[in-house]
Steps between C-alpha positions, in 0.01 A plus 500: 500500500641238266835679504500489880402134494788421262747682726367306800533170312862582418570583864340172616704299246201396290655680200873482440632853445695608193714769658319740734138471599426811291675354194315170542158668528581711193606188309186308601271785396676596178235561235219481758252783543480605865147606592440758772269436796189697408194587711313220320770246588504615863122458513505158333770380740250494787219335301619139502318209669563437871726200428732705275849556648519810720853594383475851349757415230294207376186711508649789302653267240171313461300825489731630227433186296124555547516869410709436190309187393821297513562140606685453826784248521521345847556168673298616804204263532285750691544758224440239229157427653386864476213525249581868436835420337623335183788296646766329292735238640 
């Protein structure tokens, strides 16, 4: 989902591309481990509080952070308020 989000950000002009979209996503994720969406992550993605953003991308990214015990980097205030996440910003 993060890869899709990066591609969308390039398309919307929020990230300046370095060549093609594919090349830019590859450059941005160089050295990064890409985690698959597992059954646990899918299940966790629907277990957020009612005020958590409904966007499936946000939910899968946040659920992956929960499942992996990783901090989540985001500027989204609604996500930052979630007690289930360790948010860094």
